[in-house]
Backbone as CSV, one residue per row, in Angstrom:
resi,resn,N_x,N_y,N_z,CA_x,CA_y,CA_z,C_x,C_y,C_z
1,UNK,-19.814,2.831,9.194,-20.104,1.985,10.179,-18.615,1.881,10.891
2,UNK,-18.651,1.284,12.407,-17.716,1.308,13.247,-16.811,-0.062,12.878
3,UNK,-15.564,0.226,12.957,-14.733,-0.887,13.235,-13.568,-1.046,14.068
4,UNK,-12.975,-2.151,14.372,-12.110,-2.456,15.100,-11.056,-3.298,14.588
5,UNK,-9.568,-2.652,14.751,-8.685,-3.177,14.108,-8.388,-4.788,14.400
6,UNK,-8.124,-5.815,13.624,-7.700,-6.854,14.021,-6.703,-7.152,15.209
7,UNK,-5.692,-6.024,15.029,-4.878,-6.383,16.526,-5.597,-6.122,17.695
8,UNK,-6.571,-5.137,17.551,-7.138,-4.976,19.088,-8.060,-6.220,19.249
9,UNK,-8.310,-7.166,18.476,-9.413,-8.305,18.599,-8.374,-9.495,18.774
10,UNK,-7.353,-9.769,18.172,-6.758,-10.921,18.298,-5.624,-11.297,19.202
11,UNK,-5.244,-12.435,19.803,-4.316,-12.403,20.739,-2.835,-12.710,20.204
12,UNK,-2.916,-13.467,19.054,-1.655,-13.705,18.175,-2.052,-13.346,16.626
13,UNK,-1.154,-12.733,16.020,-1.043,-12.544,14.754,0.590,-13.134,14.349
14,UNK,0.231,-14.396,13.304,1.948,-14.649,13.206,1.790,-15.437,11.772
15,UNK,3.175,-15.422,11.308,3.411,-16.084,10.045,4.574,-17.184,10.322
16,UNK,4.465,-18.249,9.737,5.790,-19.139,9.486,5.823,-19.930,8.358
17,UNK,6.855,-20.319,8.328,7.276,-21.362,6.964,6.430,-22.383,7.106
18,UNK,5.787,-22.841,5.680,4.919,-24.068,5.628,5.488,-24.992,4.791
19,UNK,6.895,-24.750,4.526,7.621,-25.905,3.418,8.001,-24.850,2.430
20,UNK,8.794,-25.446,1.488,9.777,-24.535,0.483,9.172,-23.608,-0.175
21,UNK,7.713,-23.505,-0.534,6.987,-22.815,-1.327,5.650,-22.304,-0.799
22,UNK,5.683,-22.311,0.626,4.195,-21.905,1.223,4.871,-20.904,2.683
23,UNK,3.917,-19.964,3.009,4.141,-19.559,4.154,2.487,-19.434,4.752
24,UNK,2.693,-19.695,6.057,1.221,-20.114,6.718,1.060,-18.498,7.811
25,UNK,-0.264,-18.378,7.510,-0.656,-17.052,8.273,-1.551,-17.476,9.262
26,UNK,-1.324,-17.075,10.506,-2.562,-17.423,11.280,-2.780,-16.451,12.297
27,UNK,-4.229,-16.247,12.557,-4.948,-15.080,13.556,-5.536,-16.137,14.639
28,UNK,-5.122,-15.891,15.834,-5.456,-16.645,16.926,-6.298,-15.660,18.044
29,UNK,-7.634,-15.924,18.487,-8.152,-15.407,19.612,-8.000,-15.990,21.005
30,UNK,-8.162,-15.337,21.661,-8.499,-15.947,23.388,-9.691,-15.955,23.783
31,UNK,-10.646,-15.404,23.062,-11.912,-15.291,23.804,-12.887,-15.653,22.461
32,UNK,-13.613,-16.691,22.824,-14.752,-17.143,21.712,-15.789,-16.488,21.567
33,UNK,-16.244,-15.417,22.196,-17.151,-14.809,21.774,-16.729,-13.678,20.666
34,UNK,-15.473,-13.147,20.864,-14.711,-12.247,19.869,-14.628,-12.970,18.635
35,UNK,-13.990,-14.360,18.701,-13.720,-15.068,17.689,-15.035,-15.218,16.950
36,UNK,-15.975,-15.639,17.520,-17.297,-16.033,16.793,-17.611,-14.610,16.022
37,UNK,-17.737,-13.523,16.495,-18.211,-12.178,15.959,-17.588,-11.984,15.038
38,UNK,-16.003,-12.062,14.952,-15.211,-11.885,14.041,-15.475,-12.796,12.892
39,UNK,-15.804,-13.934,13.094,-16.251,-14.979,11.833,-17.369,-14.422,11.259
40,UNK,-18.311,-14.168,12.039,-19.806,-13.845,11.683,-19.736,-12.513,10.666
41,UNK,-18.745,-11.878,11.053,-18.828,-10.702,10.062,-18.456,-10.991,8.573
42,UNK,-17.711,-12.007,8.392,-17.188,-12.408,7.056,-16.175,-11.356,6.471
43,UNK,-15.620,-10.498,7.251,-14.330,-9.548,7.012,-13.327,-10.261,6.351
44,UNK,-12.747,-11.384,7.258,-11.739,-11.783,7.223,-11.927,-13.256,6.007
45,UNK,-11.348,-13.115,4.918,-11.603,-14.232,3.530,-10.321,-14.076,2.961
46,UNK,-10.207,-15.073,2.038,-9.141,-15.249,1.348,-8.809,-13.908,0.448
47,UNK,-9.816,-13.501,0.109,-9.808,-12.381,-0.692,-9.512,-11.160,-0.078
48,UNK,-9.649,-11.025,1.094,-9.231,-9.849,2.049,-7.965,-9.906,2.482
49,UNK,-7.379,-11.292,2.752,-6.044,-11.525,2.738,-5.252,-11.244,1.667
50,UNK,-5.584,-11.902,0.169,-4.631,-11.294,-0.838,-4.997,-9.761,-1.065
51,UNK,-5.893,-9.192,-0.631,-5.909,-7.683,-0.769,-5.000,-6.771,0.088
52,UNK,-4.809,-7.336,1.281,-3.932,-7.049,2.305,-2.311,-6.962,1.958
53,UNK,-2.243,-8.229,1.325,-1.030,-8.528,0.796,-0.792,-8.104,-0.643
54,UNK,-1.782,-7.655,-1.246,-1.375,-7.125,-2.668,-1.080,-8.162,-3.724
55,UNK,-1.569,-9.251,-3.677,-1.525,-10.371,-4.387,-2.523,-11.068,-4.908
56,UNK,-2.397,-11.752,-6.202,-3.776,-12.107,-6.722,-4.247,-13.109,-5.762
57,UNK,-5.543,-13.412,-5.603,-6.256,-14.370,-4.809,-6.011,-15.834,-5.040
58,UNK,-5.512,-15.860,-6.182,-5.156,-17.400,-6.589,-3.766,-17.853,-5.887
59,UNK,-2.798,-16.844,-5.100,-1.758,-17.214,-4.277,-2.237,-17.511,-2.731
60,UNK,-3.284,-17.239,-2.376,-4.017,-17.723,-1.081,-4.288,-19.039,-1.511
61,UNK,-3.566,-20.295,-1.176,-3.993,-21.296,-1.626,-5.012,-22.228,-0.676
62,UNK,-4.900,-21.996,0.689,-5.808,-22.341,1.684,-6.225,-21.284,2.396
63,UNK,-7.563,-21.341,3.005,-8.016,-20.438,4.012,-9.241,-21.275,4.703
64,UNK,-8.867,-20.888,6.080,-10.030,-21.836,6.857,-10.318,-20.875,8.384
65,UNK,-11.327,-21.370,9.014,-11.471,-21.017,10.231,-10.998,-22.058,11.197
66,UNK,-10.457,-22.080,12.101,-10.479,-23.296,12.976,-11.153,-23.087,14.350
67,UNK,-12.316,-23.652,14.373,-13.468,-23.414,15.662,-12.564,-24.033,16.706
68,UNK,-11.977,-25.069,16.926,-11.572,-25.499,18.157,-10.339,-24.735,18.613
69,UNK,-9.499,-24.098,17.863,-8.352,-23.271,18.040,-8.753,-21.941,18.247
70,UNK,-9.987,-21.394,17.812,-10.322,-20.050,17.972,-9.477,-19.160,16.700
71,UNK,-9.068,-19.690,15.745,-8.186,-19.409,14.853,-8.505,-19.357,13.311
72,UNK,-7.759,-18.378,12.527,-8.077,-18.402,11.260,-6.504,-18.415,10.767
73,UNK,-6.559,-19.490,9.340,-5.346,-19.760,8.913,-5.439,-19.537,7.329
74,UNK,-4.290,-19.165,6.831,-4.221,-19.080,5.361,-2.873,-19.604,4.907
75,UNK,-2.575,-20.307,3.877,-1.460,-20.469,3.366,-1.233,-19.392,2.055
76,UNK,-0.236,-19.085,1.799,0.001,-18.322,0.755,1.233,-18.852,0.158
77,UNK,1.293,-18.517,-1.445,2.497,-19.128,-2.292,3.517,-18.151,-1.941
78,UNK,4.815,-18.519,-1.899,5.928,-17.918,-1.817,6.214,-17.436,-3.302
79,UNK,6.554,-16.183,-3.272,7.337,-15.570,-4.439,8.480,-16.179,-5.018
80,UNK,9.320,-16.842,-3.935,10.587,-17.638,-4.268,10.643,-18.525,-3.212
81,UNK,11.485,-19.586,-3.507,11.591,-20.598,-2.596,12.297,-20.266,-1.342
82,UNK,12.070,-21.103,-0.352,12.522,-20.801,1.016,14.090,-21.007,1.089
83,UNK,14.887,-20.020,1.209,16.215,-20.272,1.237,16.917,-20.059,-0.293
84,UNK,16.070,-19.777,-1.382,16.432,-19.415,-2.854,16.790,-18.229,-2.874
85,UNK,17.716,-18.309,-3.919,18.107,-16.855,-4.682,17.030,-15.443,-4.400
86,UNK,17.449,-14.660,-3.862,16.573,-13.541,-3.525,15.464,-13.618,-2.268
87,UNK,15.257,-14.537,-1.856,14.280,-14.729,-0.679,14.947,-14.350,0.498
88,UNK,14.069,-13.655,1.122,14.603,-12.629,2.451,14.230,-12.984,3.834
89,UNK,13.195,-13.984,3.689,12.628,-14.453,4.984,12.471,-16.207,5.110
90,UNK,13.772,-16.871,5.050,13.776,-18.368,5.119,12.867,-18.756,6.142
91,UNK,12.561,-18.271,7.304,11.518,-19.117,7.955,9.999,-18.412,7.894
92,UNK,9.842,-17.392,7.091,8.761,-16.932,6.860,8.044,-16.054,8.126
93,UNK,8.603,-15.803,9.019,8.269,-15.487,10.401,8.255,-13.768,10.434
94,UNK,8.500,-13.328,9.244,8.431,-11.670,9.336,7.501,-11.393,8.370
95,UNK,6.447,-12.166,8.047,5.386,-12.029,6.766,3.993,-11.568,7.392
96,UNK,3.780,-11.241,8.456,2.528,-10.952,9.034,2.117,-9.720,9.146
97,UNK,3.100,-8.727,9.056,2.565,-7.239,9.097,1.378,-6.862,8.309
98,UNK,1.120,-7.169,6.981,0.037,-7.079,6.042,-1.294,-7.179,6.844
99,UNK,-1.355,-8.374,7.707,-2.731,-8.497,8.312,-2.911,-7.305,9.343
100,UNK,-2.180,-6.790,9.874,-2.455,-5.486,10.744,-3.451,-4.476,9.967
101,UNK,-3.334,-4.516,8.654,-4.352,-3.684,7.987,-5.971,-3.995,8.219
102,UNK,-6.065,-5.274,8.611,-7.432,-5.807,8.381,-8.412,-4.999,9.469
103,UNK,-9.655,-4.547,9.098,-10.612,-3.658,9.965,-11.943,-4.659,9.840
104,UNK,-12.156,-4.913,11.178,-13.453,-5.515,11.394,-14.793,-4.860,11.592
105,UNK,-15.732,-5.168,11.033,-17.103,-4.327,11.294,-17.583,-4.715,12.840
106,UNK,-17.615,-3.551,13.802,-17.877,-3.945,15.268,-18.612,-2.929,15.694
107,UNK,-19.567,-3.152,16.153,-20.414,-2.249,17.206,-20.378,-2.851,18.834
108,UNK,-19.659,-1.909,19.720,-19.488,-2.436,20.956,-21.000,-2.781,21.627
109,UNK,-21.048,-3.633,22.141,-22.333,-4.033,22.880,-22.667,-3.625,24.295
């Protein structure tokens, strides 16, 4: 089956702080048709995100498609508190790279 990498399809892939104990991941599209096609594949799920991050699925606390904003959002439990001992990214803004591994089933129309 043909696939396309999420980096080819999404406008923005980012992460950010979501409080002391969570990081928010966002995948945002600028084309409604592309967003709907990605959503319809079912390739991006809480489980797929957990697999990309090599974490237990229970650490993906929230997962949702946000249709008005053409986005996908998930919250991950941090391994350690923001700013705490051993924590390496206080703002959570450098945690998006594992999402680059997501492959979406895709057939060009």
